[in-house]
Kinemage of the C-alpha trace (Angstrom):
@kinemage 1
@onewidth
@group {chain A} dominant
@subgroup {mainchain}
@vectorlist {calphas} color= white
{ca unk a 1} P 22.044 1.935 4.292
{ca unk a 2} L 19.573 3.337 1.808
{ca unk a 3} L 20.477 6.349 -0.288
{ca unk a 4} L 16.763 7.132 -0.516
{ca unk a 5} L 15.269 9.230 2.262
{ca unk a 6} L 11.673 9.117 3.478
{ca unk a 7} L 9.743 12.350 3.628
{ca unk a 8} L 8.660 13.338 7.103
{ca unk a 9} L 6.454 16.005 8.648
{ca unk a 10} L 3.082 17.441 7.766
{ca unk a 11} L 3.929 20.862 6.361
{ca unk a 12} L 3.183 19.847 2.764
{ca unk a 13} L 0.209 17.553 3.465
{ca unk a 14} L -3.022 17.938 1.527
{ca unk a 15} L -6.384 18.268 3.256
{ca unk a 16} L -9.894 18.399 1.851
{ca unk a 17} L -13.120 18.928 3.753
{ca unk a 18} L -11.524 18.150 7.122
{ca unk a 19} L -9.874 14.950 5.818
{ca unk a 20} L -6.169 14.322 5.425
{ca unk a 21} L -5.543 13.041 1.893
{ca unk a 22} L -3.538 9.842 1.711
{ca unk a 23} L -2.283 7.762 -1.205
{ca unk a 24} L -1.133 4.164 -1.232
{ca unk a 25} L -1.066 0.952 -3.159
{ca unk a 26} L -1.447 -2.777 -3.125
{ca unk a 27} L 1.856 -4.071 -4.494
{ca unk a 28} L 1.349 -7.375 -6.293
{ca unk a 29} L 3.098 -9.965 -8.438
{ca unk a 30} L 2.278 -13.260 -10.084
{ca unk a 31} L 3.725 -16.566 -8.933
{ca unk a 32} L 3.427 -19.745 -10.967
{ca unk a 33} L 1.306 -22.301 -9.147
{ca unk a 34} L 2.485 -25.685 -10.278
{ca unk a 35} L 1.581 -28.597 -8.010
{ca unk a 36} L 1.741 -31.277 -10.690
{ca unk a 37} L 4.471 -29.897 -12.945
{ca unk a 38} L 1.936 -28.692 -15.531
{ca unk a 39} L 3.520 -25.946 -17.640
{ca unk a 40} L 0.077 -24.387 -18.206
{ca unk a 41} L -0.578 -24.006 -14.494
{ca unk a 42} L -2.472 -21.027 -13.164
{ca unk a 43} L -0.752 -17.916 -11.928
{ca unk a 44} L -1.234 -17.107 -8.261
{ca unk a 45} L -1.501 -13.463 -7.245
{ca unk a 46} L 0.548 -12.439 -4.236
{ca unk a 47} L 0.312 -9.070 -2.523
{ca unk a 48} L 2.981 -7.365 -0.481
{ca unk a 49} L 2.143 -6.202 3.015
{ca unk a 50} L 4.318 -4.539 5.613
{ca unk a 51} L 4.302 -4.499 9.372
{ca unk a 52} L 3.441 -1.427 11.384
{ca unk a 53} L 5.909 -0.203 13.985
{ca unk a 54} L 2.924 0.839 16.130
{ca unk a 55} L 1.113 -2.464 16.546
{ca unk a 56} L 0.073 -5.886 15.282
{ca unk a 57} L -1.290 -6.767 11.880
{ca unk a 58} L -0.109 -5.955 8.388
{ca unk a 59} L -0.676 -2.941 6.164
{ca unk a 60} L -0.312 -1.791 2.593
{ca unk a 61} L 2.110 1.078 1.980
{ca unk a 62} L 0.350 4.421 2.223
{ca unk a 63} L 0.960 7.905 3.499
{ca unk a 64} L 0.237 11.586 3.158
{ca unk a 65} L -0.255 12.999 -0.309
{ca unk a 66} L 1.822 16.168 -0.482
{ca unk a 67} L 1.262 19.488 -2.282
{ca unk a 68} L 4.083 18.982 -4.779
{ca unk a 69} L 2.929 15.609 -6.125
{ca unk a 70} L -0.034 13.833 -7.659
{ca unk a 71} L -1.825 11.046 -5.815
{ca unk a 72} L -0.153 8.579 -8.196
{ca unk a 73} L 3.305 9.979 -7.411
{ca unk a 74} L 2.561 9.788 -3.682
{ca unk a 75} L 1.478 6.131 -3.975
{ca unk a 76} L 4.693 5.238 -5.840
{ca unk a 77} L 6.797 7.159 -3.288
{ca unk a 78} L 5.154 5.379 -0.351
{ca unk a 79} L 5.775 1.976 -1.981
{ca unk a 80} L 9.479 2.805 -2.192
{ca unk a 81} L 9.765 4.396 1.266
{ca unk a 82} L 7.770 1.872 3.283
{ca unk a 83} L 8.004 -1.384 1.308
{ca unk a 84} L 11.114 -0.965 -0.807
{ca unk a 85} L 9.454 -1.877 -4.097
{ca unk a 86} L 9.207 -0.279 -7.529
{ca unk a 87} L 6.910 -1.180 -10.364
{ca unk a 88} L 4.176 -0.140 -12.736
{ca unk a 89} L 1.310 1.776 -11.188
{ca unk a 90} L -1.837 0.344 -12.674
{ca unk a 91} L -5.417 1.428 -12.034
{ca unk a 92} L -6.885 3.174 -9.048
{ca unk a 93} L -8.714 0.611 -6.906
{ca unk a 94} L -10.815 3.227 -5.131
{ca unk a 95} L -11.052 5.914 -2.470
{ca unk a 96} L -11.457 4.810 1.142
{ca unk a 97} L -12.271 6.785 4.254
{ca unk a 98} L -10.957 5.886 7.670
{ca unk a 99} L -10.165 7.446 11.005
{ca unk a 100} L -6.551 7.583 12.112
{ca unk a 101} L -6.025 7.039 15.805
{ca unk a 102} L -2.481 8.410 15.733
{ca unk a 103} L -2.593 11.286 13.211
{ca unk a 104} L -4.762 14.097 14.431
{ca unk a 105} L -3.728 17.720 13.970
{ca unk a 106} L -5.181 21.228 13.689
{ca unk a 107} L -6.159 20.631 10.029
{ca unk a 108} L -7.756 17.305 10.847
{ca unk a 109} L -8.704 17.240 14.546
{ca unk a 110} L -10.885 14.128 14.202
{ca unk a 111} L -8.165 12.172 12.390
{ca unk a 112} L -10.334 11.612 9.309
{ca unk a 113} L -8.459 10.415 6.235
{ca unk a 114} L -9.356 9.706 2.632
{ca unk a 115} L -7.022 7.268 0.859
{ca unk a 116} L -6.645 6.888 -2.899
{ca unk a 117} L -5.435 3.302 -3.337
{ca unk a 118} L -3.827 1.900 -6.494
{ca unk a 119} L -2.628 -1.438 -7.812
{ca unk a 120} L 1.173 -1.576 -8.271
{ca unk a 121} L 2.659 -4.400 -10.351
{ca unk a 122} L 6.035 -4.974 -8.675
{ca unk a 123} L 9.034 -5.117 -10.987
{ca unk a 124} L 11.839 -4.624 -8.451
{ca unk a 125} L 12.409 -5.337 -4.760
{ca unk a 126} L 15.062 -3.017 -3.375
{ca unk a 127} L 17.738 -4.452 -1.107
{ca unk a 128} L 17.811 -1.193 0.801
{ca unk a 129} L 14.963 1.280 1.373
{ca unk a 130} L 14.271 4.232 3.693
{ca unk a 131} L 12.107 2.465 6.308
{ca unk a 132} L 13.759 -0.960 6.278
{ca unk a 133} L 14.849 -0.612 9.904
{ca unk a 134} L 11.197 -0.428 11.043
{ca unk a 135} L 9.371 -2.369 8.303
{ca unk a 136} L 9.429 -5.960 7.137
{ca unk a 137} L 7.874 -7.209 3.908
{ca unk a 138} L 5.563 -10.209 3.590
{ca unk a 139} L 4.305 -11.684 0.313
{ca unk a 140} L 0.872 -13.245 0.844
{ca unk a 141} L -1.890 -14.774 -1.204
{ca unk a 142} L -5.072 -12.720 -1.194
{ca unk a 143} L -6.849 -14.968 1.371
{ca unk a 144} L -3.774 -14.803 3.657
{ca unk a 145} L -3.696 -11.024 3.250
{ca unk a 146} L -7.388 -10.665 4.171
{ca unk a 147} L -6.681 -12.589 7.379
{ca unk a 148} L -3.626 -10.422 8.131
{ca unk a 149} L -5.070 -6.928 7.521
{ca unk a 150} L -4.773 -4.651 10.507
{ca unk a 151} L -7.576 -2.327 9.399
{ca unk a 152} L -11.080 -3.053 8.132
{ca unk a 153} L -10.782 -0.434 5.376
{ca unk a 154} L -7.709 -2.230 4.018
{ca unk a 155} L -9.706 -5.475 3.913
{ca unk a 156} L -12.300 -3.643 1.802
{ca unk a 157} L -9.541 -2.334 -0.471
{ca unk a 158} L -8.174 -5.848 -0.837
{ca unk a 159} L -11.596 -7.231 -1.758
{ca unk a 160} L -11.958 -4.514 -4.411
{ca unk a 161} L -8.426 -5.313 -5.640
{ca unk a 162} L -9.354 -8.992 -5.858
{ca unk a 163} L -12.318 -8.133 -8.119
{ca unk a 164} L -10.101 -5.826 -10.186
{ca unk a 165} L -7.392 -8.473 -10.683
{ca unk a 166} L -9.970 -11.128 -11.662
{ca unk a 167} L -11.215 -8.770 -14.379
{ca unk a 168} L -7.637 -8.272 -15.628
{ca unk a 169} L -6.897 -11.998 -15.782
């Protein structure tokens, strides 16, 4: 069992202008693509997605940004809690608005959310993590990930990530 514990509850959640503030990341790594044994072969980018216990499709780790942390700290925490990965938080990919169908409360009655999404270069995959009993990890190429995204806003994030990673390579 994991010695790490996931944060729960909404008492420390941040809200702004009727939106719940969320932070998350696109965990990624490079895999050597070598069909012909060429040592100078191109690197393939793979992204890590997780399942949702509440329905089909895959997601990127994300969750509420709490009062005692920065957005960057929240994104790193969510990667550990939901996907069981650690790494180097790179650049912010962007801010994305969406409507949550399951998380509506008195501070956010319409379920509006604003997510700050980052790129996270994965350095370690944990054998045990807080949400491993309800989450499975899947490494996918970017085209596979686009086809697997549960939410349209995550597809947009992935397209922005794809442009960002091309600039970095």
